[in-house]
C-alpha positions as CSV (number, residue, x, y, z in Angstrom):
1,X,-1.4,-36.1,-10.2
2,X,-2.0,-32.4,-10.5
3,X,-3.2,-30.7,-7.3
4,X,-6.4,-28.9,-8.5
5,X,-6.7,-26.8,-5.3
6,X,-3.1,-25.5,-5.3
7,X,-4.0,-22.3,-7.2
8,X,-6.7,-21.5,-4.7
9,X,-4.4,-21.9,-1.7
10,X,-1.8,-19.6,-3.4
11,X,-4.4,-16.9,-4.0
12,X,-5.5,-17.1,-0.4
13,X,-2.2,-15.9,1.1
14,X,-1.2,-12.3,1.7
15,X,1.7,-10.4,3.0
16,X,0.6,-7.8,5.6
17,X,3.2,-5.2,6.5
18,X,2.6,-2.8,9.3
19,X,4.5,0.2,10.4
20,X,3.8,1.2,14.0
21,X,6.0,3.6,16.0
22,X,8.5,3.6,13.2
23,X,9.0,-0.2,13.3
24,X,8.1,-2.4,10.3
25,X,6.6,-5.8,10.9
26,X,5.7,-8.3,8.2
27,X,3.6,-11.4,8.4
28,X,1.9,-13.8,6.1
29,X,-1.8,-14.3,6.5
30,X,-4.6,-16.5,5.1
31,X,-7.7,-15.0,3.6
32,X,-9.6,-15.7,6.8
33,X,-6.9,-13.9,8.9
34,X,-6.9,-11.0,6.4
35,X,-10.7,-10.7,6.7
36,X,-10.3,-10.0,10.4
37,X,-8.0,-7.0,9.8
38,X,-9.8,-3.9,10.9
39,X,-8.9,-0.6,9.2
40,X,-9.8,1.2,12.5
41,X,-6.7,-0.2,14.0
42,X,-4.4,1.9,11.8
43,X,-4.3,5.4,10.4
44,X,-3.8,4.2,6.8
45,X,-4.5,0.8,5.3
46,X,-3.5,0.2,1.6
47,X,-5.1,-2.9,0.3
48,X,-3.5,-3.6,-3.1
49,X,-5.5,-6.8,-4.1
50,X,-8.8,-5.0,-3.4
51,X,-7.6,-1.8,-5.0
52,X,-8.6,0.3,-2.0
53,X,-7.2,2.6,0.7
54,X,-8.6,3.4,4.1
55,X,-7.6,6.7,5.7
56,X,-8.3,7.8,9.2
57,X,-7.9,11.6,9.0
58,X,-8.4,12.3,12.7
59,X,-7.9,10.2,15.8
60,X,-11.2,8.8,17.0
61,X,-12.9,9.1,13.6
62,X,-13.9,6.2,11.5
63,X,-11.6,5.6,8.5
64,X,-12.8,6.6,5.1
65,X,-12.6,3.9,2.3
66,X,-11.6,4.9,-1.2
67,X,-11.3,2.7,-4.3
68,X,-8.2,3.8,-6.2
69,X,-10.3,4.3,-9.4
70,X,-12.7,6.7,-7.5
71,X,-9.9,9.1,-6.5
72,X,-8.0,8.8,-9.8
73,X,-5.0,7.0,-8.2
74,X,-3.6,5.0,-11.1
75,X,-0.9,2.4,-11.2
76,X,2.0,4.9,-11.2
77,X,0.7,6.7,-8.1
78,X,0.1,3.3,-6.4
79,X,3.8,2.4,-7.1
80,X,4.9,5.7,-5.7
81,X,2.9,5.1,-2.5
82,X,4.3,1.5,-2.2
83,X,7.9,2.8,-2.7
84,X,7.3,5.4,0.0
85,X,5.8,2.9,2.3
86,X,8.6,0.3,2.0
87,X,11.3,3.0,2.4
88,X,9.9,3.4,6.0
89,X,10.1,7.1,6.3
90,X,13.2,7.7,4.1
91,X,12.7,10.1,1.2
92,X,12.4,8.2,-2.1
93,X,13.9,10.3,-4.9
94,X,11.6,10.3,-8.0
95,X,12.4,10.9,-11.6
96,X,11.5,14.5,-12.6
97,X,9.5,13.6,-15.7
98,X,6.2,11.8,-16.2
99,X,4.1,14.6,-14.7
100,X,5.5,14.0,-11.3
101,X,4.1,17.3,-9.9
102,X,0.6,16.2,-10.7
103,X,1.1,12.7,-9.4
104,X,2.3,14.0,-6.0
105,X,-0.6,16.6,-6.0
106,X,-3.1,13.7,-6.4
107,X,-1.6,11.9,-3.4
108,X,-1.7,15.1,-1.4
109,X,-5.4,15.6,-2.3
110,X,-6.1,12.0,-1.3
111,X,-4.5,12.5,2.1
112,X,-6.0,16.1,2.4
113,X,-2.5,17.5,3.1
114,X,-0.3,20.2,1.6
115,X,3.4,20.6,1.2
116,X,3.6,22.2,4.7
117,X,1.3,19.7,6.3
118,X,3.3,16.5,6.9
119,X,0.5,14.6,8.7
120,X,0.8,11.7,6.3
121,X,3.3,12.5,3.6
122,X,6.6,14.3,3.3
123,X,7.5,15.7,-0.1
124,X,10.3,17.6,-1.7
125,X,10.2,19.4,-5.0
126,X,13.8,19.6,-6.3
127,X,14.5,16.8,-6.8
128,X,11.1,15.3,-6.4
129,X,10.9,13.0,-3.3
130,X,8.2,11.3,-1.3
131,X,8.1,9.7,2.1
132,X,5.5,8.6,4.6
133,X,5.2,9.9,8.1
134,X,6.2,7.0,10.3
135,X,4.6,8.6,13.3
136,X,1.3,7.4,11.9
137,X,0.4,3.8,11.8
138,X,0.4,2.3,8.3
139,X,-0.7,-1.1,7.0
140,X,0.0,-2.5,3.5
141,X,-1.7,-5.6,2.2
142,X,-0.4,-7.4,-0.9
143,X,-1.0,-10.8,-2.5
144,X,1.7,-13.3,-1.8
145,X,3.7,-13.9,-5.0
146,X,4.0,-17.5,-6.0
147,X,7.6,-18.8,-6.4
148,X,8.6,-19.3,-10.0
149,X,9.5,-23.0,-9.4
150,X,5.9,-23.9,-8.4
151,X,4.3,-22.3,-11.4
152,X,2.8,-25.1,-13.5
153,X,2.9,-24.7,-17.3
154,X,-0.1,-25.6,-19.4
155,X,0.1,-29.1,-20.7
156,X,2.4,-30.4,-17.9
157,X,1.0,-32.7,-15.3
């Protein structure tokens, strides 16, 4: 018999990765545990399933919430940010095409930084590169991917 609740359980699991003092820690959370995450605990929280990012620009201030669509951060910029996050401070070299200068400029505007100000991001121009500042506390939330072996096909019981 097919488990009718299995798809709901899979969608209720998240991988939450935190970088604190340069150390990366990953844990799997339920929807209820994820609901208890407080963006005030970190400097930057990127919530991929909700399509939002929380940024605390100054210590002691409340974080500001942005929806990716509000600040013109598209799928490519989200991928750049994810690559930089999971490189844990190492510069990720980027391809020179695809309007890379504008994409990096959008990220700098979002974080209210410049090339000289490395509060959140470190960038290079030739070749293009991007890294996060691991002296800040970062959190990345993503939906837990379902293993291919458990995917049920339509028509199968």
